C-alpha angles and dihedrals in degrees: 000000000000107000111169131210088237090060093047092049091049092051094048092048093047090051093047094045095046098237150015096268095056094042099048098075091048089053092044089237136116119255091252092050090049090051090049091054090055094046091051090049091050090049091053092048096040088228136108107235101176126044107229096173095088133057090238117077112243138162118233119237088261089049093053091050094045092048092068093057095039093051091050092050093049092047092049092051093046091049091049090052091048091048091050091051089051089054093047091052091044093238090131139008145112128251129191118194122190113206144141123284091247095054091040091056100039117024103025104053095067091042092051092048092053092046094050091049087061097037108026095167093061119092117220118198124190123206104196105198144157108275095251092058097052095075091049092054091051094048092049091052093241089118127042091217143346124238120201144058115320139176110280099231115057121125091193091079141057109217137208120190112230108168136006119196136162124246116253142160127268106218129185105257094236095056120100092239090062093057099041112118095216116074109249124251124220089256090062089071092070111120096010119121105258128215104201135187115245120265088254088070116092088219095060096071091048093050094045090050094056094041092054089045088057092049094253116147109232106221107139122208089205134016117200139176101223135050091225090060091050091052091047091054091048090050088057090055094248097128147304126292128204108223140153115274094247089065091063092049094047097046094049096190123162092205093070134037127210116225119185113234121232137190086078118016106215119199127211123196131208113207142179112233125199127183106269113266094013120122118216119238115252091256093048091048090051092050090050087056090052088052091050090052091050091049091052088062089059098042120116 
């Protein structure tokens, strides 16, 4: 059986209009072409749907019963097409972004507010997660994309660079290191109380590597899971924390000062990751562009 949507639409319109003559203009067909569509449909079904034996137009019993199903199918398809057009034009949709708690609480709120001003019918959901869980949400399809810092080599993802910033040290504002004119080197951290990320953080190994390379003994006063916690401890004057530069800009606290570290300069990169081979919906792609624009204001 090869019943087409065109045939179903013709039958529904003929039934609603009360005849071939009235239906043909609405279908953008001639009367004979409309009649042909119905005959082909009847041939496919093996049923007579319209009684042509009388001068008055009438559906057969089979035609009346079939009309209920045909009308529902046509309506469902037309609604699906309309919904798809709404998505394409970003008049509706749903986006889920998986990111870290720090980015979710600092960078994303303003971006979401601007996006929803432009596209109020789109729903934006944020999954604020530990970094190691973000990639899993993206792979499972529970998130449209991930936003954060990720391992460089992973063929499971397509990646878009959003923001590149150097590592530096967050220093309590009253400490001499915060006021020094010369940018500090890694070796200048020797002897200072250190607030370190836990070993579960991908950043910890990188930081330890450069501190040891500079002859700094790694003996943290505190070990924490989240960058926001590290900054909070530094604000309280409890130590220094090595963080990416964007953290200092996003936190905006007067109680600590961010100083880029030199010898060497170490770059960190925030990216958007999408499951490899998956295309973003129009609304998700648009939100990614809003994120990129927000990140450009923090770059450098």
